[in-house]
C-alpha positions in Angstrom: 155.4 123.9 88.7 154.3 120.3 88.8 152.7 118.2 91.5 153.0 114.5 92.2 149.9 113.3 94.1 147.9 110.3 95.2 144.6 109.8 93.4 142.7 106.8 94.9 145.8 104.8 95.6 147.5 105.6 92.2 150.4 108.1 91.8 149.9 110.7 89.2 151.7 113.9 88.1 150.2 117.1 86.6 150.8 120.8 86.0 149.7 123.1 88.8 147.1 125.7 87.8 146.1 127.2 91.1 146.4 126.4 94.8 144.7 127.1 98.1 145.3 126.0 101.6 143.1 123.0 101.3 143.4 122.0 97.6 145.1 122.5 94.3 143.7 122.7 90.7 145.9 120.7 88.3 145.9 119.8 84.6 146.9 116.4 83.3 148.8 115.8 80.1 145.5 114.8 78.5 144.0 118.2 79.3 141.7 116.9 82.0 141.6 119.1 85.1 141.4 117.7 88.6 140.9 119.1 92.1 143.5 117.6 94.4 143.3 117.7 98.2 146.4 119.3 99.8 146.7 116.2 102.0 147.2 114.0 98.8 150.1 116.1 97.3 153.4 114.2 97.7 156.0 116.2 95.8 156.5 119.4 93.8 159.0 119.6 91.0 159.9 121.9 88.1 161.2 119.4 85.6 161.0 117.2 83.7 157.4 117.2 82.3 154.9 115.0 84.3 154.9 112.1 81.9 158.7 111.9 81.8 159.0 112.4 85.5 156.6 109.5 86.3 158.4 107.2 83.8 161.9 108.0 85.1 160.7 107.7 88.7 159.2 104.3 88.1 162.4 103.1 86.4 164.5 104.5 89.3 162.3 102.8 91.9 163.2 99.4 90.5 166.9 100.1 91.3 166.1 100.5 95.0 167.2 97.3 96.8 164.5 96.7 99.4 166.7 94.7 101.8 169.2 97.5 101.8 166.5 100.2 102.1 165.1 98.3 105.0 168.5 98.3 106.7 168.8 102.0 106.2 165.4 102.8 107.5 165.1 104.1 111.1 163.0 102.6 113.8 159.6 104.2 114.2 157.7 106.2 111.6 159.7 108.0 108.8 159.0 109.8 105.6 159.9 108.6 102.2 161.9 111.8 101.5 164.0 111.1 104.7 164.8 107.5 103.6 165.6 108.8 100.0 168.2 111.1 101.5 169.6 108.3 103.6 169.7 105.9 100.7 170.7 108.1 97.7 172.4 111.2 99.2 171.6 114.1 101.5 170.5 116.1 98.5 168.2 113.5 97.0 166.4 115.0 94.0 162.6 115.1 93.6 163.0 112.2 91.1 164.9 110.1 93.6 162.3 110.9 96.3 159.5 109.9 93.9 161.3 106.6 93.1 161.7 105.8 96.8 158.0 106.6 97.4 156.9 104.2 94.6 159.3 101.5 95.9 158.1 101.7 99.5 154.4 101.8 98.4 154.7 98.5 96.5 156.6 96.7 99.2 154.2 96.3 102.2 156.0 93.2 103.3 159.0 95.4 104.1 157.4 98.7 104.9 154.0 99.4 106.4 152.1 102.6 105.6 151.7 104.9 108.6 149.9 107.9 107.0 150.6 110.5 104.2 154.0 109.7 102.9 154.9 108.0 106.2 156.1 104.4 106.7 157.3 102.0 109.4 159.6 99.1 108.6 158.1 95.7 109.3 159.7 93.4 112.0 162.4 91.1 110.8 160.3 87.9 111.5 157.3 89.3 109.5 159.6 90.2 106.6 161.0 86.6 106.6 157.5 85.2 106.6 156.4 87.5 103.8 159.5 86.7 101.7 158.8 83.0 102.1 155.2 83.4 101.0 156.3 85.4 98.0 158.8 82.8 97.0 156.1 80.1 97.5 153.7 82.0 95.3 156.4 82.4 92.6 157.1 78.7 92.6 153.4 77.9 92.5 153.0 80.3 89.5 155.8 78.5 87.7 154.3 75.1 88.6 150.9 76.2 87.3 152.5 77.3 84.0 154.4 74.0 83.8 151.2 71.9 84.3 149.3 74.0 81.9 152.0 73.4 79.2 151.8 69.7 79.9 148.1 69.7 79.5 148.1 71.5 76.2 150.7 69.0 75.0 148.4 66.1 75.7 149.9 64.9 79.1 148.1 65.1 82.4 150.3 65.9 85.5 149.8 63.5 88.4 148.6 66.2 90.8 145.9 67.3 88.3 144.8 63.7 87.8 144.5 63.2 91.5 142.2 66.1 91.8 140.4 65.5 88.5 136.8 65.1 89.7 137.0 67.9 92.3 138.4 70.2 89.5 135.4 69.2 87.3 132.6 69.2 89.7 133.5 70.8 93.0 136.5 73.0 92.3 138.6 74.9 94.7 139.3 77.9 92.5 142.4 78.8 94.6 144.0 75.4 94.1 146.9 75.3 91.6 145.5 72.2 89.9 142.3 74.1 89.0 144.2 77.2 87.9 146.4 75.0 85.6 143.4 73.5 83.9 141.8 77.0 83.4 145.1 78.4 82.1 145.6 75.4 79.7 142.0 75.7 78.6 142.5 79.4 77.7 145.9 78.8 76.1 144.6 76.0 73.9 141.1 77.4 73.4 139.7 74.0 74.3 136.8 73.2 76.6 138.1 71.8 80.0 136.5 68.4 79.6 137.9 67.9 76.1 141.3 69.1 77.3 141.3 66.5 80.1 140.0 63.8 77.8 142.8 64.6 75.2 145.4 64.5 77.9 144.4 61.1 79.1 143.2 62.3 82.5 139.9 60.4 82.4 140.4 56.6 82.4 137.1 55.7 80.8 133.6 57.1 80.4 132.4 54.6 83.0 134.9 55.8 85.6 133.9 59.4 84.7 130.3 58.8 85.7 131.2 56.6 88.7 133.7 58.9 90.2 131.4 61.9 89.7 128.6 60.0 91.5 130.9 59.1 94.4 132.2 62.6 94.7 128.7 64.0 94.9 127.1 61.3 97.2 130.0 59.5 98.9 132.8 62.0 99.3 134.2 60.0 102.3 134.2 56.7 100.3 131.9 53.8 100.3 133.5 51.6 103.0 131.6 51.1 106.2 133.1 51.8 109.6 134.0 48.7 111.5 130.9 47.9 113.5 129.8 44.6 115.0 126.6 43.2 113.6 123.8 43.2 116.3 122.5 39.7 116.8 118.8 39.1 116.8 116.9 38.2 119.9 117.0 34.4 120.7 113.7 34.2 122.4 111.3 35.1 119.6 108.3 32.8 119.2 108.7 30.3 116.4 106.1 30.5 113.5 104.9 27.1 112.3 104.9 28.1 108.6 107.1 27.4 105.6 107.9 30.8 104.1 109.5 31.4 100.7 110.8 34.5 99.0 110.7 35.6 95.4 113.5 37.8 94.2 116.0 37.9 91.3 119.2 36.0 91.5 121.4 39.0 92.3 119.4 39.9 95.4 121.2 39.4 98.7 119.1 41.8 100.8 116.1 39.5 100.9 113.6 41.3 103.1 110.2 39.8 102.2 108.8 36.3 102.1 105.3 34.8 101.9 103.5 31.8 103.4 100.1 30.2 102.9 98.1 28.2 105.5 94.7 26.5 105.5 94.3 25.7 101.8 91.3 23.4 101.4 89.7 24.4 104.7 87.7 27.3 103.4 89.6 29.9 105.4 93.1 30.7 104.3 95.8 32.8 106.0 98.4 34.6 103.9 101.6 35.6 105.7 103.7 38.5 104.6 107.0 38.2 106.4 109.4 41.1 106.5 113.0 40.9 107.7 113.2 42.7 111.1 116.5 44.5 111.6 114.4 47.0 113.6 114.3 44.5 116.5 118.0 45.0 117.1 119.0 48.3 115.5 118.1 51.0 118.0 117.3 54.6 116.8 120.4 56.8 116.9 122.7 53.9 117.4 126.0 53.7 115.5 124.4 51.3 112.9 121.3 53.5 112.6 123.5 56.5 111.9 125.1 54.5 109.0 121.7 53.7 107.6 120.5 57.3 108.0 123.6 58.6 106.2 123.0 56.4 103.2 119.2 56.2 103.4 118.9 53.6 100.6 120.8 50.9 98.7 122.1 52.2 95.4 121.5 49.9 92.5 123.2 49.8 89.1 123.9 47.1 86.5 126.6 44.8 87.9 127.1 46.5 91.2 125.3 48.0 94.2 126.1 49.9 97.4 124.1 48.6 100.3 122.4 50.8 102.8 123.6 48.7 105.7 126.9 46.8 106.2 126.9 43.3 104.6 127.7 41.6 107.8 124.5 42.9 109.3 122.5 42.3 106.2 123.5 38.6 106.2 122.2 38.3 109.8 118.8 39.6 108.9 118.3 38.6 105.2 115.6 35.9 104.8 118.0 33.2 103.7 116.8 29.8 102.7 117.3 27.0 105.3 117.4 29.5 108.3 115.0 30.6 111.0 115.0 34.4 110.6 113.6 37.2 112.8 110.6 38.8 111.1 107.7 41.2 111.4 104.8 39.2 110.0 101.4 40.3 108.8 98.8 37.5 108.7 95.7 38.2 106.6 92.8 35.8 107.0 90.4 35.5 104.0 87.7 33.4 102.5 89.2 30.8 100.3 86.5 31.1 97.6 85.5 34.8 97.6 88.9 36.0 98.7 87.3 38.6 100.9 89.6 39.6 103.8 88.2 39.0 107.3 91.0 40.1 109.6 94.7 40.8 109.9 97.2 40.4 112.7 100.8 41.5 113.1 103.4 39.4 115.0 107.1 39.5 115.9 108.5 36.0 115.5 111.1 33.7 114.0 110.1 32.2 110.7 111.7 29.3 108.8 112.6 30.1 105.2 112.1 27.0 103.0 113.0 28.4 99.6 114.5 31.5 97.9 112.7 31.5 94.5 114.5 33.5 91.7 112.0 34.9 89.3 114.6 35.5 86.5 115.0 31.7 86.5 111.3 30.9 86.8 109.3 33.5 84.8 109.4 31.2 81.8 108.1 28.3 83.9 105.6 30.0 86.2 103.1 31.2 83.8 99.3 31.5 84.2 98.9 28.2 82.2 101.5 26.5 84.4 99.7 27.6 87.6 96.7 25.8 86.3 98.4 22.6 85.3 101.7 22.3 87.4 103.4 20.4 84.6 107.2 20.9 84.6 108.9 20.8 81.1 111.3 17.8 80.9 114.2 20.2 80.3 113.6 21.7 83.8 112.7 18.5 85.7 116.0 18.4 87.5 116.4 22.1 87.9 116.6 23.2 91.6 114.4 26.3 91.1 111.9 24.4 89.0 111.7 21.7 91.6 111.1 24.3 94.4 108.5 26.1 92.4 106.7 22.8 91.7 106.7 21.9 95.4 105.1 25.3 96.0 102.7 25.1 93.1 99.5 25.0 95.2 100.5 28.0 97.3 101.7 30.0 94.2 98.5 29.3 92.4 96.4 30.6 95.3 98.6 33.6 95.8 98.3 34.4 92.1 94.5 34.1 92.3 94.5 36.4 95.3 96.9 38.9 93.6 94.6 39.1 90.6 91.5 39.7 92.9 93.4 42.3 95.0 94.6 44.1 91.9 91.0 44.2 90.5 89.7 45.7 93.8 92.4 48.4 93.6 91.6 49.1 90.0 88.0 49.8 91.0 89.2 52.4 93.4 91.6 53.8 90.9 88.9 54.1 88.3 90.8 52.5 85.5 92.9 49.3 85.1 96.7 49.2 85.3 98.4 48.3 82.1 101.6 46.2 81.7 102.2 46.9 78.1 105.8 47.9 78.5 108.4 45.5 79.6 111.0 45.7 82.3 114.6 45.0 81.3 117.3 43.0 83.1 121.0 43.9 82.7 123.7 41.3 83.1 127.4 41.9 82.8 129.1 38.8 81.5 132.6 37.9 82.7 132.6 40.5 85.5 136.0 40.1 87.0 135.9 42.5 90.0 133.4 43.8 92.5 133.0 46.9 90.5 132.5 46.9 86.7 135.2 48.5 84.5 132.8 49.7 81.9 133.9 47.4 79.0 132.2 44.1 80.1 129.9 42.4 77.7 126.3 43.5 78.6 123.3 41.3 78.1 119.9 42.8 78.2 116.8 40.6 78.6 113.1 41.4 78.8 110.9 40.7 81.7 107.3 41.4 81.0 105.6 43.5 83.7 102.7 41.8 85.4 104.2 38.3 85.1 102.7 35.9 87.7 105.6 36.0 90.2 106.0 39.7 89.8 102.2 40.2 90.4 102.2 38.0 93.5 105.0 39.9 95.2 103.7 43.4 94.1 100.2 42.8 95.5 101.5 41.2 98.7 103.7 44.2 99.4 100.9 46.6 98.6 98.6 44.7 100.9 101.2 44.9 103.7 102.1 48.5 103.2 98.5 49.6 103.1 97.3 47.5 106.0 100.2 48.6 108.3 99.7 52.2 107.2 96.0 52.1 108.3 96.8 50.3 111.5 99.5 52.9 112.5 97.0 55.7 111.8 94.2 54.0 113.8 96.6 53.9 116.9 97.7 57.5 116.5 101.3 56.4 115.7 103.0 58.6 113.1 104.7 57.0 110.1 106.2 58.0 106.8 103.5 57.7 104.1 103.3 58.0 100.3 100.2 59.6 99.0 98.7 60.9 95.7 95.6 63.1 95.8 94.4 62.1 92.3 95.6 60.5 89.1 95.1 63.8 87.2 98.1 64.8 85.1 100.8 66.6 87.1 99.6 65.4 90.5 102.7 63.7 91.9 103.3 61.2 94.6 104.3 62.9 97.9 105.8 61.8 101.1 104.5 62.9 104.5 103.5 61.9 108.0 99.7 61.7 107.4 97.8 58.6 106.3 96.3 60.0 103.1 94.9 58.1 100.1 97.2 57.0 97.3 95.1 57.4 94.1 97.7 55.8 91.8 97.6 52.5 93.7 94.0 52.7 94.9 94.5 52.3 98.6 93.4 54.5 101.5 97.0 54.8 102.9 100.4 53.5 101.9 103.4 53.4 104.2 106.6 51.9 102.8 107.5 49.1 105.4 108.5 46.1 103.3 112.2 46.8 102.5 113.9 47.7 105.9 117.2 46.3 104.7 117.2 48.6 101.6 115.3 51.8 102.4 115.6 53.8 105.6 112.0 55.0 105.5 110.9 51.3 105.8 113.2 50.8 108.8 111.7 53.9 110.5 108.2 52.6 109.8 109.2 49.1 111.1 110.2 50.7 114.5 106.8 52.2 114.7 105.0 49.0 113.8 107.1 47.1 116.4 105.9 49.6 119.0 102.3 48.9 118.0 102.8 45.1 118.3 104.3 45.5 121.8 102.2 48.3 123.3 98.9 48.2 121.4 96.7 51.2 122.3 99.6 53.0 124.1 102.0 52.7 121.2 101.9 56.4 120.5 103.7 57.0 123.8 106.2 54.2 123.4 107.1 54.6 119.7 110.5 56.0 118.8 108.9 58.9 116.8 106.1 60.9 118.4 103.3 62.8 116.6 104.7 66.0 114.8 108.2 64.8 115.5 110.6 67.1 113.6 113.0 64.2 113.0 110.4 62.5 110.7 110.2 65.6 108.5 114.0 65.8 108.4 114.2 62.1 107.4 111.6 62.6 104.6 113.4 65.6 103.2 116.8 63.9 103.2 115.4 60.6 101.8 113.6 62.3 98.9 116.7 64.1 97.8 119.0 61.1 98.2 116.6 58.6 96.7 116.1 60.9 93.6 119.9 61.1 93.2 120.3 57.4 93.5 117.5 56.7 91.0 119.0 59.3 88.6 122.4 57.5 88.7 120.8 54.1 88.3 118.9 55.4 85.2 122.2 56.9 83.9 124.0 53.7 84.3 121.3 51.7 82.6 121.5 54.1 79.7 125.3 53.7 79.7 125.1 49.9 79.4 122.3 50.2 76.8 124.6 52.4 74.7 127.4 49.9 75.2 125.0 47.2 74.0 124.5 49.2 70.8 128.3 49.5 70.3 129.1 45.9 71.2 126.4 44.5 68.8 127.1 47.1 66.0 123.5 48.2 66.0 123.0 51.1 63.6 119.2 50.9 63.1 116.3 50.2 65.4 112.5 50.5 65.6 111.1 53.1 68.0 107.8 54.7 69.0 107.4 58.4 69.2 106.5 59.5 72.7 106.5 63.3 72.1 107.8 65.8 69.7 111.5 65.1 69.1 111.6 62.0 71.4 111.2 58.3 70.7 111.4 55.1 72.8 113.1 52.0 71.3 110.6 49.1 71.1 113.1 46.4 72.1 115.6 48.3 74.3 115.4 50.5 77.4 116.3 53.6 75.5 114.8 57.0 75.0 116.5 59.1 72.4 116.1 62.4 70.5 115.2 62.2 66.9 115.8 64.5 64.0 112.7 64.4 61.8 110.3 66.6 60.0 107.2 67.9 61.7 104.0 65.9 61.9 105.1 62.7 63.8 102.4 62.2 66.4 102.6 60.4 69.7 102.5 56.6 69.0 103.9 56.7 65.5 106.3 53.8 64.9 109.5 54.7 63.0 112.7 53.1 61.9 115.8 55.1 63.1 119.3 55.3 61.9 121.7 55.8 64.9 124.8 58.1 64.9 127.9 57.8 66.9 127.4 56.8 70.6 128.9 59.2 73.1 129.4 57.5 76.4 130.5 60.7 78.1 127.3 62.6 77.5 125.3 59.3 77.3 123.8 60.4 74.0 123.3 58.9 70.5 121.8 61.0 67.7 119.1 59.4 65.6 117.5 60.2 62.3 114.1 58.9 61.1 114.5 56.7 58.0 110.9 55.8 57.6 107.5 55.6 59.3 106.3 52.0 59.7 102.7 52.5 60.7 99.7 54.3 59.3 98.5 57.6 60.8 95.2 55.8 61.7 97.1 53.2 63.8 99.0 55.9 65.7 95.9 57.8 66.5 94.2 54.7 67.8 97.0 53.8 70.3 96.4 54.8 73.9 99.1 56.3 76.1 101.0 53.9 78.4 99.9 53.9 82.0 102.5 53.8 84.7 102.1 50.7 86.8 101.9 51.3 90.5 102.4 47.6 91.2 105.8 47.3 89.5 108.6 45.6 91.4 107.8 45.3 95.1 104.8 47.5 95.2 106.8 50.7 94.5 104.6 53.4 93.0 107.1 55.6 91.2 105.9 57.5 88.1 107.2 56.1 84.8 108.9 59.2 83.6 110.7 59.6 80.3 113.5 61.6 82.1 116.5 63.3 80.5 117.9 61.6 77.5 121.3 63.3 77.8 123.3 63.4 81.0 124.4 67.0 81.5 128.1 67.3 82.1 128.3 70.3 84.5 132.0 71.0 84.4 134.2 74.0 83.5 132.3 75.0 80.4 133.9 78.4 80.3 137.2 79.4 81.8 136.9 81.7 84.8 137.6 85.2 83.6 139.5 86.1 86.8 
C-alpha cells in the first residue's frame, strides 16, 4: 500500500509501513522514513511504485483543461476526487484523482483552496482578471528577454534608455527595465555599467555625472515654479555713498559691496553692503519654500543652478548703475591706527557705482599698484582698469585695513594664514548652450590666494559676519553660527545656534550673513538681523526664529547635507574638466608634490591623483609623474613616478600647507584632499533573485 500526502505544501508518495488513527509511518524511495499526519494523507494506491505514480500523475495533470474543469466544477466546496469523477469518468482512478489534485493546486486563479483536498471555483470576473494578469506577466517576461538580447548585442532599447539613471542609482527592482539589465548582465557576464556603455545607453561621461547629480538632488527637475518676483520697498532711506562690488565676471548674484567715507579726515567709515532679499521674502512664503528646498546655489565650471529664481535675483543683485535695497554695516575706525571705534547696521537703498571683476583686475591691482596708481598703457582704455583707477584711494585704504584686520585675527589664531597654494579658474571656451556638453575646450588659469582684491573682500566679509554674529548674540536673537573649538587636527567646523568662537578664523563668533542670494543660512540670518535693526532690544520677541526654535536645527541639518552634496559635485566637475584638460592638451607627464603615502598633488593643476611608487616618498617630495589613460567615467587617471626632483633634505624642510579661512568671501571650509576617484555605485553585482 502506498500513500500520497502533503508535506509542507509539496505532494509526495511513499510506502506505508504502519498506521494509527492520527498518523502514518511511511518510507520514501530514498529509504528515509517520515511520520505523516492523517489529515495530510490525500490518496491511497496499490500501484505503480511511488516514483512512477508521481511522474505519471504530474504528466496527466497537464492534460487537464482548466477552463473545462472550471465549467464542470459545482458551486460551493467540492473535493478533488469528485471533480476527477466528473471530468474523467465515474470510476476515475487514483492516478487521475492525483492528476486532478495537482492541477487544481497549481491553479489558484481558477480554484481556491477550502481545506484538506477541498476547493471552490473562483467567480468568473476574478478568473478573467487573473487570466489577464497572467497574460500580462507572460508578455512582460518575453519583453524582458527581448530587451536583454538587444543589450547583449550592443543596442539599448528606448525604454531602458529612458530609465537609465534610475536603473543605475535608484532602481525599482520590480521594473522590467531593471530586470532586463540584470538578465543581460548575467547572460553576457558583463558589469551593468560596462554593459550600458557598450550598448550606447550613456551619451557621454559628462551627462553620466550630470544626470546622476540631478537624479539624486533635483529629481523633479531644475526649473522653478512660476512665481512673481517680490518688489523691494520703495520708501527705504537713501545712502549717500558710492558702493562698489568685487566679484568674478561670471557672477550674477552680486550680494556684497563696499564703500569708504571720510578719507583724509582722521576717522573713516567702511560700509559693508549686503543685498537684502530678506526685506521682501517672508518666511514660509512660496519663494522662501523654493529657497529652503534648494538651500544653496550649485556651482560647476560653465554652469550653475541658482538657489532663487533669476527674476528675483535680478531684482536684488547689486547691479552697477542702480539703487539697490541693502542691509549695511558701517564700521567707524581711526584712519591711522585702524582701530575700530563703533559699528552700526542700517536698512537702506544704496547706489552701486561699479561692479569690479577681479579676474580682469588681479594683474593690475597689485600691492605695488595700490601704492602708485599707475595704469599700464595697454589698459588705459579698459573699462575695468578705468573703474579701478577711479577707486584707487578707496581700494588702497581697504587693502591696508584688510592686512591689519588679518594680522589681528592671526594673533588670535596663534599662527599666520598661508596662501602658498593657488586657486584655479575654469573657463569653457565656445560654450554654445546654457549647459555644457562635456566636450568644450577648457581653459584653466591660476589665481593666487591672498591677492589684494581677494583679501579685501575676504576680510570685509569676515568683519561683517563676525560683527553681526556678536550683535545678534548680545540681543538674545538666535542665528546660525559656524564655530571651531580649536585648530588642533581633527577638530572640524560645526554649525549651530550658539555664538561660539571660530578658532580657524580667529573671531569670537561667526554667522554667515553675507550671501543671502546664494545660501539659505545667510537669508535666515538676514531676517534675524533685520529684526534687530527694527526692534532693537525687543528683537528676540519679533524675530522670525525664536530661541531654541526647532526650525533652526532642521535648517542646519538639511543645509549641511545639501551643501556637502553640492560641494562634492562641484569638486567632481572641476576634476572632470581638469582631466579633460589633460586629454585636450595631450599631457602625459607632470610635476607633483607628495601629500601622503600613495597620493600626490599636481603643482600646476587642481589635481590630486594616486601614484604607483616604491616606499619611502615622504610628504613634500617633488616628483615627475607619467600619466596613464584618463577615465572620465570614474574620474581617475593612473600615475607612475618617473623620478624624484628634490633632495630628501628639501622635502623634510617643507612645512605642511595651512588651509586659509579667508579664502573667497570669508568662507572657512577646510582644504581637504578629498576622494581622488568618484565611486560609481551602480549594479556592481547582478541581483541573485
